[in-house]
C-alpha positions in Angstrom: 35.4 38.7 2.9 32.8 36.1 4.0 29.4 37.6 4.7 27.7 36.1 7.7 23.9 35.8 7.3 21.5 36.7 10.1 18.5 34.5 10.8 15.1 35.4 9.6 12.7 36.6 12.3 9.5 34.9 11.1 8.5 32.1 8.7 7.6 33.1 5.2 7.0 29.6 3.8 3.6 28.0 3.1 3.6 26.0 6.3 3.7 28.9 8.6 1.2 28.1 11.4 1.7 24.4 11.1 3.1 22.7 14.2 5.0 19.3 14.0 5.8 17.1 16.9 8.9 15.3 15.7 10.0 12.1 17.5 12.4 11.1 14.6 16.2 11.0 14.7 19.3 10.1 12.6 18.8 11.1 8.9 15.5 9.6 7.6 13.0 11.6 9.7 15.3 14.6 10.5 15.9 15.3 6.8 12.1 15.3 6.2 11.2 17.5 9.1 13.9 20.0 8.4 12.5 20.6 4.9 9.1 21.2 6.5 10.7 23.6 9.0 12.3 25.5 6.2 8.8 25.8 4.7 7.6 27.5 7.8 6.5 24.8 10.1 7.2 25.0 13.9 9.1 21.7 14.4 9.4 20.6 18.0 12.1 17.9 18.1 11.6 15.6 21.1 14.8 14.0 22.2 15.4 11.3 24.8 18.2 11.5 27.4 21.1 9.2 27.9 20.9 5.4 27.5 22.5 3.6 24.6 22.6 6.8 22.5 25.9 7.9 23.8 25.5 11.4 25.2 21.8 11.3 24.7 19.4 12.9 22.2 19.6 12.3 18.5 22.6 10.0 17.8 23.6 12.2 14.9 24.5 14.9 17.4 27.6 12.9 18.2 28.7 11.9 14.7 31.8 13.8 13.4 34.2 16.3 14.9 33.1 19.7 16.2 35.5 22.7 16.3 37.8 23.1 19.3 35.9 24.6 22.2 32.5 23.9 20.6 30.0 21.6 22.4 30.2 18.0 21.2 26.4 17.6 20.7 26.4 19.7 17.5 28.1 17.3 15.1 28.3 18.3 11.4 25.5 16.1 10.1 23.2 17.1 12.9 23.9 20.8 12.1 23.1 20.2 8.4 19.7 18.6 8.8 18.3 20.0 12.1 17.9 23.8 11.6 14.5 25.4 12.1 13.7 23.1 15.0 13.2 23.5 18.7 14.7 20.8 20.9 12.7 19.4 23.9 14.4 16.8 26.1 11.9 14.4 27.7 12.3 11.0 29.3 9.0 9.4 28.3 9.5 6.6 30.9 9.0 9.3 33.6 5.3 10.1 34.2 5.8 13.9 34.4 7.6 13.9 31.0 5.0 11.6 29.4 2.3 14.0 30.7 4.1 16.9 29.2 4.3 15.2 25.8 0.5 14.4 26.0 -0.1 18.1 26.7 1.8 19.0 23.6 0.0 16.7 21.2 -3.3 18.7 21.0 -1.4 21.8 20.0 0.2 20.1 17.0 -1.0 19.3 13.5 1.4 16.5 12.8 2.9 13.7 15.0 5.8 12.0 13.3 8.0 9.3 14.7 10.6 6.8 13.5 10.7 4.7 16.7 9.5 1.1 16.1 5.7 1.1 16.3 5.6 -1.5 19.1 7.8 0.8 21.1 5.5 3.7 20.5 2.5 1.6 21.7 4.4 0.7 24.8 4.8 4.4 25.5 1.1 4.9 25.0 1.8 6.7 21.7 0.2 4.5 19.2 -2.1 6.1 16.6 -5.4 5.5 18.5 -3.9 6.9 21.7 -2.6 10.0 20.0 -5.8 10.5 18.0 -7.8 10.4 21.2 -5.9 13.5 22.3 -6.4 15.3 18.9 -8.9 13.7 16.5 -7.7 15.3 13.3 -4.0 14.6 14.0 -1.8 13.6 11.0 0.1 10.7 12.5 3.2 9.7 10.4 5.2 6.6 11.2 8.6 6.2 9.5 9.1 2.5 9.4 11.8 0.2 8.1 9.3 -2.1 6.5 5.6 -1.9 5.8 3.4 -3.3 8.6 1.7 -5.8 6.2 4.8 -7.7 5.4 6.9 -10.4 7.2 9.8 -7.9 7.8 7.5 -5.6 9.8 9.1 -4.4 13.0 12.6 -5.5 12.1 15.4 -2.9 12.5 16.3 -0.9 9.4 19.3 1.3 8.6 20.5 2.7 5.4 22.9 -0.2 4.8 20.2 -2.8 5.3 17.8 -1.1 3.0 20.4 -0.6 0.3 21.1 -4.4 0.6 17.4 -5.4 0.5 16.2 -3.0 -2.2 18.7 -3.8 -5.0 20.7 -0.7 -4.5 23.7 -2.8 -3.6 23.4 -4.7 -6.9 24.1 -1.7 -9.1 27.9 -1.0 -8.8 28.8 -4.6 -9.6 26.6 -4.4 -12.7 28.5 -1.3 -13.8 32.1 -2.3 -13.3 32.1 -6.1 -13.5 33.5 -6.6 -10.0 31.2 -9.4 -8.7 30.8 -8.3 -5.1 27.7 -6.2 -4.2 28.5 -2.8 -2.8 26.7 0.0 -1.1 26.4 3.4 -2.8 28.7 5.8 -0.8 25.7 7.9 0.3 22.9 7.6 2.8 20.7 7.4 -0.2 18.1 5.1 1.5 17.6 7.5 4.4 17.5 10.6 2.3 15.1 9.1 -0.3 12.8 7.9 2.4 13.0 11.4 4.0 11.8 12.9 0.7 8.9 10.4 0.6 8.1 11.3 4.2 8.0 15.0 3.5 5.8 14.5 0.5 3.5 12.3 2.5 3.1 14.9 5.3 2.3 17.6 2.8 -0.3 15.4 1.0 -2.0 14.5 4.4 -2.1 18.2 5.4 -3.7 19.0 2.0 -6.3 16.3 2.6 -7.0 17.6 6.1 -7.4 21.2 4.7 -10.0 19.9 2.2 -11.9 17.6 4.6 -10.9 18.3 8.2 -9.9 14.7 8.5 -6.6 13.5 10.0 -5.1 10.1 9.2 -2.4 7.5 9.9 0.4 7.5 7.4 3.1 4.8 7.2 6.3 5.6 5.3 8.3 2.3 5.0 11.9 2.7 3.9 12.1 -0.6 2.1 9.1 0.0 -0.1 10.1 3.7 -0.8 13.7 2.9 -1.8 12.6 -0.2 -3.9 10.2 2.1 -5.7 12.9 4.7 -6.2 15.4 2.2 -7.4 13.1 0.4 -9.9 11.9 3.6 -11.5 14.5 2.9 -14.2 16.0 -0.4 -13.1 12.9 -2.5 -13.5 13.6 -2.0 -17.2 13.1 -5.2 -19.3 11.3 -6.9 -16.4 8.3 -4.5 -16.5 6.9 -6.8 -19.1 5.6 -10.4 -18.7 7.4 -12.2 -20.1 10.5 -10.0 -19.7 11.9 -8.3 -22.8 15.4 -7.7 -21.4 17.5 -7.5 -18.4 17.1 -5.9 -15.0 18.7 -2.4 -14.8 18.7 0.4 -17.4 21.5 -0.5 -19.7 22.6 3.1 -20.4 22.9 3.8 -16.7 24.7 0.6 -15.7 27.1 1.0 -18.7 30.6 0.8 -17.2 31.7 3.6 -19.6 29.1 5.9 -18.2 31.3 8.2 -16.1 32.9 11.7 -16.3 35.0 11.8 -19.4 38.7 12.5 -19.2 40.0 15.6 -20.9 43.6 16.8 -21.3 43.6 18.5 -17.9 40.6 17.1 -16.0 37.1 15.7 -16.5 33.8 16.8 -17.9 30.2 15.6 -17.5 29.0 15.2 -21.1 25.8 13.8 -22.6 24.8 14.3 -26.2 21.2 13.1 -25.9 19.4 13.6 -29.2 20.4 12.4 -32.6 21.2 15.9 -33.6 23.4 16.4 -30.6 25.4 13.2 -31.3 25.9 14.3 -34.9 27.1 17.8 -33.8 29.5 16.2 -31.2 31.1 13.9 -33.7 31.4 16.6 -36.3 33.1 18.8 -33.7 35.5 15.9 -33.1 36.2 15.5 -36.8 34.2 12.3 -37.1 31.0 13.5 -38.6 30.5 10.5 -40.8 30.4 8.1 -37.8 26.6 8.1 -37.3 25.9 7.3 -40.9 28.7 4.8 -41.5 28.5 2.7 -38.3 25.1 0.9 -37.9 25.7 0.6 -34.2 25.2 4.3 -33.8 22.8 5.0 -36.6 19.7 5.8 -34.5 18.5 6.1 -30.9 17.6 2.5 -30.5 21.0 1.3 -31.9 22.9 3.8 -29.8 21.1 2.5 -26.7 21.9 -1.1 -27.4 25.6 -0.2 -28.0 25.9 2.5 -25.3 29.1 0.9 -23.9 31.0 1.1 -27.2 29.6 4.6 -27.9 30.7 6.0 -24.5 34.1 4.3 -24.8 34.5 6.1 -28.1 33.5 9.4 -26.5 36.3 9.0 -24.0 38.9 8.6 -26.7 37.6 11.9 -28.2 37.4 14.0 -25.1 41.1 13.2 -24.2 42.1 15.4 -27.2 41.2 18.8 -25.7 41.3 20.6 -22.4 38.1 21.0 -20.3 38.0 24.7 -21.3 38.4 23.9 -25.0 35.5 21.4 -24.9 33.3 23.9 -23.1 34.1 26.5 -25.7 33.3 24.1 -28.5 30.2 22.3 -27.2 28.2 25.0 -25.3 27.5 27.0 -28.5 26.2 23.7 -30.1 23.7 23.3 -27.2 25.4 20.0 -26.3 24.9 19.2 -22.5 28.3 19.6 -20.9 29.7 20.7 -17.6 33.0 20.6 -15.8 33.5 17.9 -13.1 33.4 19.2 -9.5 35.2 17.4 -6.8 33.5 17.8 -3.4 36.0 20.5 -2.4 35.3 22.4 -5.6 31.6 23.0 -4.8 31.9 26.1 -2.6 33.7 27.9 -5.5 31.4 26.7 -8.3 30.2 29.9 -10.1 26.6 28.8 -10.4 26.3 27.7 -6.7 28.1 30.9 -5.7 25.7 33.0 -7.8 22.6 31.4 -6.3 23.9 31.6 -2.8 23.9 27.8 -2.1 26.4 28.0 0.7 25.3 30.4 3.5 27.6 31.4 6.4 26.2 31.7 9.9 27.4 32.3 13.4 26.1 29.7 15.8 26.0 31.0 19.4 27.6 27.8 20.7 29.4 26.2 17.8 30.7 29.4 16.2 31.0 30.0 12.5 29.6 27.4 10.2 28.3 26.9 6.6 24.7 25.9 5.9 23.0 24.9 2.6 20.3 27.3 1.3 16.8 25.7 0.9 17.1 24.8 -2.8 13.6 25.3 -4.1 12.4 28.8 -5.2 8.9 30.0 -4.3 7.9 33.3 -5.7 5.3 34.1 -3.1 6.0 31.8 0.0 9.8 31.4 0.1 11.5 29.0 2.6 13.8 30.6 5.1 16.2 29.8 7.9 15.0 31.1 11.3 16.8 28.9 13.8 20.3 27.3 14.1 20.4 23.6 14.9 19.5 23.5 18.6 21.4 22.3 21.6 19.9 19.2 23.2 16.9 20.2 25.2 17.6 23.9 24.5 13.9 24.8 24.2 12.4 22.4 26.8 11.3 25.1 29.2 10.1 27.4 26.5 7.9 24.8 24.7 6.5 23.3 27.8 5.6 26.7 29.2 3.5 27.2 26.0 1.2 24.3 27.2 1.3 25.2 30.9 3.9 22.6 32.0 7.1 23.3 34.0 10.3 21.7 32.7 11.3 18.8 35.1 15.0 19.4 34.5 17.0 22.2 33.1 18.6 21.7 29.6 22.1 20.2 29.8 
């Protein structure tokens, strides 16, 4: 029987006592601030009513189907990346709501927004205006493109950043189909969110040491380009270049889960000894000494395509279970392939409690993902379900002596 978890009653993470005023939305900013909320921060999510955002608030509220009878503003992606937050609904074009936000700012340690900076300035929420309300504020702007470049201020979404950063030039290098393609993941948003979370933590650490706040810009384009080129700069690191763009082992078209008699495995002999042990287990122990293409690490790297194609012919000879039984005792890295719908039953993920079952007071039963990093002294925890739009408006504004102009919807 599924065991439903109860929410924690207080934060145990290292950011307990830190307050974040969060004007981000969609995935980039929301992914970052949820991680900080998991680590104990009080995240106040400011949402905007109506307008071009469908039913109002974070547009991710409306993406995907909710269960029958559940409110439509708790879509699945929103549920997954907005726990541990309080939602405040404010129309910043209205003077009373703008005044309420200004009253909140001095109570917060971090102000983070992903609205275009020109829009923030029009609302009176540029860095200098916010710093005037709290001089040690950490002001974080999630931008599409850095403010020093010609693309500054242009709209940016995951698709656009994948196109600009070289991400869309990877799959075609792998399989020979000439058309560029996006990776089927919001990888640009999520990577930028990780950079944003790191940036906020670094700025908090600096303030702890010096008492000084600062302006921090987190540009998606630069972050994702940096992430992409960590390996794919490759031969163009040098001047003049010594080889191609893209790490040849990774863009090798034969780099894929290998087929077995009854499924697929992830398999990567990495050291020379592991390659030798793998081919000996396959009855081909003489290969590394007889074939100069595979004689050493450098040669195997140059001929990774042929090497991986050979591995595929070998793995087809046994079942997945047989390969695990043979290769694990040899300390050769191997694991069964999981389809997405296999993940909840994976024995490791089950043992570590990766999938947690909760009861949302409005959406009903749902599954959440456990904070993945383990802290022996200051563990992350889950204290709040993803909030309804404006659920905490009255509560949060009362903390700074303001009455809510309108009741939550």
